[in-house]
C-alpha positions as a Markdown table, in Angstrom:
| # | Residue | x | y | z |
|---|---|---|---|---|
| 1 | Met | 37.8 | -1.2 | 5.8 |
| 2 | Lys | 36.1 | 0.8 | 3.1 |
| 3 | Asp | 37.7 | -1.4 | 0.4 |
| 4 | Gln | 36.7 | -4.6 | 2.3 |
| 5 | Ala | 33.1 | -3.4 | 2.6 |
| 6 | Asp | 33.0 | -2.5 | -1.1 |
| 7 | Ala | 34.3 | -6.0 | -2.1 |
| 8 | Leu | 31.9 | -7.7 | 0.2 |
| 9 | Arg | 29.0 | -5.7 | -1.2 |
| 10 | Arg | 29.9 | -6.7 | -4.7 |
| 11 | His | 30.4 | -10.3 | -3.8 |
| 12 | Leu | 27.0 | -10.5 | -2.1 |
| 13 | Gly | 25.0 | -8.4 | -4.6 |
| 14 | Ala | 26.5 | -8.9 | -8.1 |
| 15 | Lys | 25.9 | -12.2 | -9.9 |
| 16 | Glu | 28.2 | -13.5 | -12.6 |
| 17 | Gly | 26.6 | -13.5 | -16.0 |
| 18 | Lys | 23.4 | -11.7 | -14.7 |
| 19 | Pro | 21.6 | -9.7 | -17.4 |
| 20 | Pro | 21.8 | -5.9 | -17.3 |
| 21 | Ala | 19.4 | -4.2 | -15.0 |
| 22 | Lys | 16.2 | -2.9 | -16.6 |
| 23 | Val | 16.0 | 0.9 | -16.3 |
| 24 | Ile | 12.4 | 2.1 | -15.9 |
| 25 | Thr | 11.6 | 5.8 | -15.7 |
| 26 | Ile | 8.4 | 6.6 | -13.8 |
| 27 | Thr | 6.9 | 10.0 | -14.7 |
| 28 | Ser | 3.7 | 12.0 | -14.7 |
| 29 | Gly | 2.2 | 15.0 | -16.5 |
| 30 | Lys | 1.7 | 17.0 | -13.4 |
| 31 | Gly | 2.5 | 16.9 | -9.7 |
| 32 | Gly | 0.3 | 15.6 | -7.0 |
| 33 | Val | -0.7 | 12.3 | -8.7 |
| 34 | Gly | 1.2 | 10.1 | -6.3 |
| 35 | Lys | 4.1 | 9.3 | -8.6 |
| 36 | Ser | 6.9 | 9.1 | -5.9 |
| 37 | Asn | 4.7 | 7.0 | -3.6 |
| 38 | Phe | 3.9 | 4.7 | -6.5 |
| 39 | Ser | 7.6 | 4.4 | -7.3 |
| 40 | Leu | 8.5 | 3.3 | -3.8 |
| 41 | Asn | 5.6 | 0.9 | -3.3 |
| 42 | Phe | 5.9 | -0.6 | -6.8 |
| 43 | Ala | 9.6 | -1.2 | -6.1 |
| 44 | Leu | 8.6 | -3.1 | -2.9 |
| 45 | Ala | 5.9 | -5.1 | -4.7 |
| 46 | Leu | 8.6 | -6.2 | -7.2 |
| 47 | Ile | 10.9 | -7.1 | -4.3 |
| 48 | Gln | 8.2 | -9.2 | -2.8 |
| 49 | Leu | 8.1 | -11.1 | -6.1 |
| 50 | Gly | 11.8 | -11.9 | -5.7 |
| 51 | Lys | 13.4 | -9.1 | -7.7 |
| 52 | Lys | 16.2 | -6.8 | -6.6 |
| 53 | Val | 15.3 | -3.1 | -7.0 |
| 54 | Val | 17.2 | 0.2 | -6.7 |
| 55 | Ile | 15.5 | 3.5 | -6.9 |
| 56 | Leu | 17.2 | 6.6 | -8.3 |
| 57 | Asp | 15.4 | 9.6 | -6.9 |
| 58 | Ala | 15.8 | 12.1 | -9.8 |
| 59 | Asp | 12.9 | 14.4 | -8.9 |
| 60 | Leu | 15.2 | 17.4 | -8.9 |
| 61 | Gly | 12.9 | 19.9 | -7.3 |
| 62 | Leu | 11.1 | 17.7 | -4.8 |
| 63 | Ala | 13.2 | 14.7 | -4.2 |
| 64 | Asn | 11.3 | 13.0 | -1.3 |
| 65 | Ile | 11.5 | 9.2 | -1.6 |
| 66 | Asp | 13.8 | 9.3 | 1.4 |
| 67 | Val | 11.1 | 11.1 | 3.4 |
| 68 | Leu | 8.5 | 8.5 | 2.3 |
| 69 | Met | 11.0 | 5.8 | 3.5 |
| 70 | Gly | 11.7 | 7.5 | 6.8 |
| 71 | Ile | 15.5 | 7.6 | 6.2 |
| 72 | Ser | 18.2 | 10.2 | 5.8 |
| 73 | Pro | 20.5 | 9.5 | 2.8 |
| 74 | Lys | 24.2 | 9.3 | 3.7 |
| 75 | Gly | 25.2 | 10.8 | 0.4 |
| 76 | Asn | 24.1 | 11.6 | -3.2 |
| 77 | Leu | 25.5 | 11.2 | -6.7 |
| 78 | Phe | 27.3 | 14.6 | -6.7 |
| 79 | Gln | 29.0 | 13.8 | -3.3 |
| 80 | Met | 30.1 | 10.4 | -4.7 |
| 81 | Ile | 32.0 | 12.2 | -7.5 |
| 82 | Glu | 33.2 | 15.1 | -5.4 |
| 83 | Gln | 34.5 | 13.0 | -2.6 |
| 84 | Gly | 35.8 | 10.0 | -4.6 |
| 85 | Leu | 33.2 | 7.6 | -3.2 |
| 86 | Ser | 31.9 | 4.4 | -4.7 |
| 87 | Ile | 28.3 | 3.7 | -5.6 |
| 88 | Trp | 28.2 | 1.4 | -2.6 |
| 89 | Asp | 29.1 | 4.2 | -0.3 |
| 90 | Ile | 25.9 | 6.1 | -1.2 |
| 91 | Leu | 23.5 | 3.2 | -1.8 |
| 92 | Glu | 21.0 | 3.5 | 1.1 |
| 93 | Arg | 19.1 | 0.4 | 2.2 |
| 94 | Gly | 15.5 | 1.1 | 3.2 |
| 95 | Pro | 12.5 | -0.9 | 4.5 |
| 96 | Gly | 11.6 | -4.1 | 2.8 |
| 97 | Gly | 14.9 | -4.4 | 1.1 |
| 98 | Val | 14.5 | -1.5 | -1.3 |
| 99 | Glu | 17.6 | 0.5 | -2.0 |
| 100 | Leu | 17.9 | 4.2 | -2.8 |
| 101 | Ile | 20.4 | 6.4 | -4.6 |
| 102 | Ala | 19.7 | 10.1 | -3.8 |
| 103 | Ser | 20.6 | 12.7 | -6.5 |
| 104 | Gln | 19.1 | 15.7 | -4.7 |
| 105 | Ser | 19.5 | 19.0 | -6.6 |
| 106 | Gly | 23.0 | 17.8 | -7.5 |
| 107 | Phe | 21.9 | 16.0 | -10.6 |
| 108 | Thr | 21.8 | 19.1 | -12.7 |
| 109 | Arg | 25.4 | 19.8 | -11.7 |
| 110 | Leu | 26.3 | 16.3 | -12.9 |
| 111 | Leu | 25.4 | 17.2 | -16.4 |
| 112 | Ser | 28.3 | 19.7 | -16.5 |
| 113 | Leu | 31.0 | 17.5 | -15.1 |
| 114 | Asp | 34.4 | 17.4 | -16.8 |
| 115 | Glu | 35.3 | 14.3 | -18.9 |
| 116 | Gln | 37.2 | 12.5 | -16.1 |
| 117 | Ala | 34.5 | 13.0 | -13.5 |
| 118 | Leu | 31.8 | 12.0 | -15.9 |
| 119 | Ser | 33.7 | 8.8 | -16.7 |
| 120 | Asn | 34.0 | 8.0 | -13.0 |
| 121 | Leu | 30.2 | 8.6 | -12.6 |
| 122 | Met | 29.4 | 6.2 | -15.5 |
| 123 | Asn | 31.8 | 3.6 | -14.2 |
| 124 | Gln | 30.2 | 3.6 | -10.8 |
| 125 | Leu | 26.6 | 3.5 | -12.0 |
| 126 | His | 27.4 | 0.8 | -14.5 |
| 127 | Arg | 28.3 | -1.4 | -11.5 |
| 128 | Leu | 24.6 | -1.7 | -10.8 |
| 129 | Asp | 24.1 | -3.8 | -13.9 |
| 130 | Gly | 25.4 | -6.9 | -12.1 |
| 131 | Tyr | 23.6 | -6.0 | -8.9 |
| 132 | Ala | 19.9 | -5.1 | -9.5 |
| 133 | Asp | 17.1 | -6.5 | -11.6 |
| 134 | Phe | 15.4 | -3.2 | -11.9 |
| 135 | Ile | 16.5 | 0.4 | -11.5 |
| 136 | Leu | 13.4 | 2.7 | -11.1 |
| 137 | Ile | 14.0 | 6.4 | -11.9 |
| 138 | Asp | 11.6 | 8.7 | -10.2 |
| 139 | Thr | 11.6 | 11.9 | -12.2 |
| 140 | Gly | 10.1 | 15.3 | -11.6 |
| 141 | Ala | 6.6 | 15.9 | -12.9 |
| 142 | Gly | 5.9 | 17.4 | -16.3 |
| 143 | Leu | 7.9 | 18.0 | -19.4 |
| 144 | Thr | 11.2 | 19.3 | -18.0 |
| 145 | Lys | 14.3 | 18.8 | -20.1 |
| 146 | Glu | 15.8 | 16.5 | -17.5 |
| 147 | Ala | 12.7 | 14.4 | -17.2 |
| 148 | Leu | 12.7 | 14.0 | -21.0 |
| 149 | Tyr | 16.3 | 12.9 | -21.0 |
| 150 | Phe | 15.5 | 10.2 | -18.5 |
| 151 | Ile | 12.4 | 9.1 | -20.4 |
| 152 | Leu | 14.1 | 8.8 | -23.8 |
| 153 | Ser | 17.2 | 7.1 | -22.3 |
| 154 | Ser | 15.5 | 4.4 | -20.2 |
| 155 | Asp | 14.5 | 0.9 | -21.3 |
| 156 | Glu | 10.8 | 1.4 | -20.4 |
| 157 | Val | 8.5 | 4.1 | -19.1 |
| 158 | Ile | 5.6 | 4.1 | -16.7 |
| 159 | Leu | 3.3 | 7.1 | -16.8 |
| 160 | Ile | 1.1 | 7.9 | -13.7 |
| 161 | Thr | -2.1 | 9.8 | -14.0 |
| 162 | Thr | -5.4 | 10.2 | -12.2 |
| 163 | Pro | -9.0 | 10.3 | -13.5 |
| 164 | Glu | -9.0 | 14.1 | -13.1 |
| 165 | Pro | -9.4 | 15.9 | -16.5 |
| 166 | Thr | -6.3 | 18.2 | -15.9 |
| 167 | Ser | -4.2 | 15.1 | -15.0 |
| 168 | Leu | -5.3 | 13.4 | -18.2 |
| 169 | Thr | -4.6 | 16.4 | -20.3 |
| 170 | Asp | -1.1 | 16.7 | -18.9 |
| 171 | Ala | -0.5 | 13.0 | -19.3 |
| 172 | Tyr | -1.5 | 13.3 | -23.0 |
| 173 | Ala | 1.0 | 16.2 | -23.4 |
| 174 | Val | 3.7 | 13.9 | -22.1 |
| 175 | Ile | 2.8 | 11.1 | -24.4 |
| 176 | Lys | 2.7 | 13.4 | -27.4 |
| 177 | Met | 6.1 | 14.8 | -26.6 |
| 178 | Ile | 7.6 | 11.3 | -26.2 |
| 179 | His | 6.0 | 10.3 | -29.5 |
| 180 | Leu | 7.5 | 13.2 | -31.3 |
| 181 | Lys | 10.9 | 12.5 | -30.0 |
| 182 | Asp | 10.8 | 8.7 | -30.3 |
| 183 | Pro | 7.6 | 7.1 | -31.8 |
| 184 | Phe | 8.8 | 3.6 | -30.7 |
| 185 | Ile | 8.5 | 4.4 | -26.9 |
| 186 | Leu | 5.1 | 3.2 | -25.6 |
| 187 | Pro | 4.6 | 4.2 | -22.0 |
| 188 | Asn | 2.7 | 1.8 | -19.7 |
| 189 | Leu | -0.2 | 3.8 | -18.1 |
| 190 | Val | -1.1 | 3.5 | -14.5 |
| 191 | Val | -4.3 | 5.3 | -13.3 |
| 192 | Asn | -4.0 | 6.2 | -9.6 |
| 193 | Arg | -6.7 | 7.2 | -7.1 |
| 194 | Val | -9.7 | 5.6 | -8.8 |
| 195 | His | -12.9 | 5.0 | -6.9 |
| 196 | Ser | -13.8 | 1.8 | -8.7 |
| 197 | Ser | -12.3 | -0.7 | -11.1 |
| 198 | Gln | -14.7 | 0.5 | -13.7 |
| 199 | Glu | -13.4 | 4.1 | -13.3 |
| 200 | Gly | -9.8 | 2.8 | -13.7 |
| 201 | Arg | -10.6 | 0.9 | -16.9 |
| 202 | Ser | -12.7 | 3.7 | -18.4 |
| 203 | Thr | -10.1 | 6.3 | -17.7 |
| 204 | Gly | -7.4 | 4.2 | -19.4 |
| 205 | Glu | -9.8 | 3.6 | -22.3 |
| 206 | Arg | -10.6 | 7.3 | -22.7 |
| 207 | Leu | -7.0 | 8.3 | -22.8 |
| 208 | Ser | -6.1 | 5.4 | -25.1 |
| 209 | Met | -8.8 | 6.5 | -27.6 |
| 210 | Val | -7.4 | 10.0 | -27.8 |
| 211 | Val | -3.8 | 8.7 | -28.2 |
| 212 | Gln | -5.0 | 6.3 | -30.9 |
| 213 | Lys | -7.0 | 9.0 | -32.8 |
| 214 | Phe | -4.3 | 11.7 | -32.8 |
| 215 | Leu | -1.0 | 9.8 | -32.5 |
| 216 | His | -2.0 | 6.5 | -34.1 |
| 217 | Met | -0.4 | 4.4 | -31.4 |
| 218 | Glu | -1.6 | 2.0 | -28.8 |
| 219 | Leu | -1.4 | 3.0 | -25.1 |
| 220 | Pro | -1.1 | 0.0 | -22.9 |
| 221 | Leu | -2.9 | 0.2 | -19.5 |
| 222 | Leu | -0.7 | -1.5 | -16.9 |
| 223 | Gly | -3.4 | -1.2 | -14.2 |
| 224 | Phe | -5.0 | 1.1 | -11.6 |
| 225 | Ile | -4.8 | 1.9 | -7.9 |
| 226 | His | -7.9 | 2.6 | -5.8 |
| 227 | Glu | -8.3 | 5.7 | -3.6 |
| 228 | Asp | -7.3 | 4.4 | -0.2 |
| 229 | Ala | -6.9 | 6.2 | 3.1 |
| 230 | His | -4.1 | 3.8 | 4.1 |
| 231 | Val | -1.8 | 5.5 | 1.5 |
| 232 | Gly | -2.0 | 8.8 | 3.3 |
| 233 | Trp | -1.6 | 7.2 | 6.7 |
| 234 | Gly | 1.6 | 5.6 | 5.5 |
| 235 | Val | 2.9 | 9.0 | 4.2 |
| 236 | Arg | 2.3 | 10.5 | 7.6 |
| 237 | Arg | 4.1 | 7.7 | 9.4 |
| 238 | Gln | 6.9 | 7.8 | 6.8 |
| 239 | Glu | 6.5 | 4.1 | 6.1 |
| 240 | Pro | 5.6 | 2.5 | 2.7 |
| 241 | Phe | 1.9 | 1.6 | 2.8 |
| 242 | Ile | 2.4 | -1.8 | 1.2 |
| 243 | Leu | 4.5 | -2.8 | 4.2 |
| 244 | Leu | 2.5 | -1.0 | 6.8 |
| 245 | Tyr | -0.9 | -2.1 | 5.5 |
| 246 | Pro | -0.4 | -5.2 | 3.4 |
| 247 | Glu | -4.1 | -6.0 | 3.3 |
| 248 | Ala | -5.2 | -2.6 | 2.1 |
| 249 | Lys | -6.8 | -2.3 | -1.3 |
| 250 | Ala | -4.0 | -0.1 | -2.6 |
| 251 | Ser | -1.5 | -2.7 | -1.6 |
| 252 | Glu | -3.4 | -5.4 | -3.4 |
| 253 | Asp | -3.5 | -3.2 | -6.5 |
| 254 | Leu | 0.3 | -2.6 | -6.3 |
| 255 | Arg | 1.0 | -6.4 | -6.1 |
| 256 | Ala | -1.4 | -7.0 | -9.0 |
| 257 | Leu | 0.4 | -4.3 | -11.0 |
| 258 | Ala | 3.8 | -5.8 | -10.3 |
| 259 | Arg | 2.6 | -9.2 | -11.4 |
| 260 | Ser | 1.2 | -7.8 | -14.6 |
| 261 | Tyr | 4.4 | -5.9 | -15.3 |
| 262 | Leu | 6.5 | -9.0 | -14.9 |
| 263 | Ser | 4.2 | -10.9 | -17.2 |
| 264 | Leu | 4.5 | -8.3 | -20.0 |
| 265 | Pro | 6.0 | -9.6 | -23.3 |
| 266 | Leu | 9.4 | -8.2 | -24.3 |
| 267 | Pro | 9.2 | -5.1 | -26.5 |
| 268 | Lys | 9.1 | -5.7 | -30.2 |
| 269 | Ile | 11.9 | -3.3 | -30.7 |
| 270 | Glu | 14.7 | -3.5 | -28.2 |
| 271 | Lys | 16.8 | -0.4 | -27.6 |
| 272 | Glu | 20.5 | -0.8 | -28.4 |
| 273 | Gly | 22.4 | -1.3 | -25.2 |
| 274 | Arg | 20.2 | -2.3 | -22.3 |
| 275 | Gly | 20.8 | -1.6 | -18.6 |
| 276 | Met | 22.7 | 1.3 | -17.0 |
| 277 | Lys | 25.5 | 1.2 | -19.6 |
| 278 | Gly | 23.1 | 1.8 | -22.5 |
| 279 | Phe | 21.0 | 4.3 | -20.4 |
| 280 | Leu | 24.1 | 6.4 | -19.6 |
| 281 | Gln | 25.3 | 6.4 | -23.1 |
| 282 | Arg | 22.0 | 7.6 | -24.4 |
| 283 | Met | 21.9 | 10.3 | -21.7 |
| 284 | Leu | 25.3 | 11.5 | -22.8 |
| 285 | Asn | 24.2 | 11.7 | -26.4 |
| 286 | Phe | 21.2 | 13.9 | -25.5 |
| 287 | Ile | 23.3 | 16.1 | -23.2 |
| 288 | Lys | 25.9 | 16.7 | -26.0 |
């Protein structure tokens, strides 16, 4: 039965000749800026635009997207390797068609797997390339070693901040570190919890000016999300606010962000090896 379910999942999900999934790391300079909530609801906004999205919850200390979704994951990446499961055995379907891969605290243990186990892990994750359009990686906040691995290995990066001075300072620290490691990575900035459109634009402009002055690079502003009580109500009910309150201002902002993201031009410099295969190879290189 397990083999039949696996084959059916691949038949229904994977598409022959489909481009590799785009791997997007979503990060922040500090905790408490709404990063995980953004990851979940941004994924749902992309799904509403016809895309297939898988979230990898890689926030090693506070993995909580399952809580925001109101589900209990049936397994995680380490259990997949330890118990000889397939990626389909641990891929959890949530509300609105979003799918989740939990890593829990086990991801740090995955970095020390033996060669055979690591090969099995890569083979399983690589299967997502024919299955999803986007893989969103929700990292821990700040400049942890693991978060930096994800950022440098992914196809693109979205950086979440708020208008608070401490949040902007920490966001700049992340941008500076990324720039020192790979000057060709240009994070897309999202300003969360703004009280007006003017505040959202001015916050993005202020940070962009600092980045331009000291790092000599452009910082694209993807968009902003208004402060909205519906977001907190959704968290308390353990349901994504974009589904629970589709007419809320924050939901409108997320849909606008998703449309803006899908309309972005392709990067001028493409990383070698897109999708999960390229992502995993770059991760291995950093770990070694």
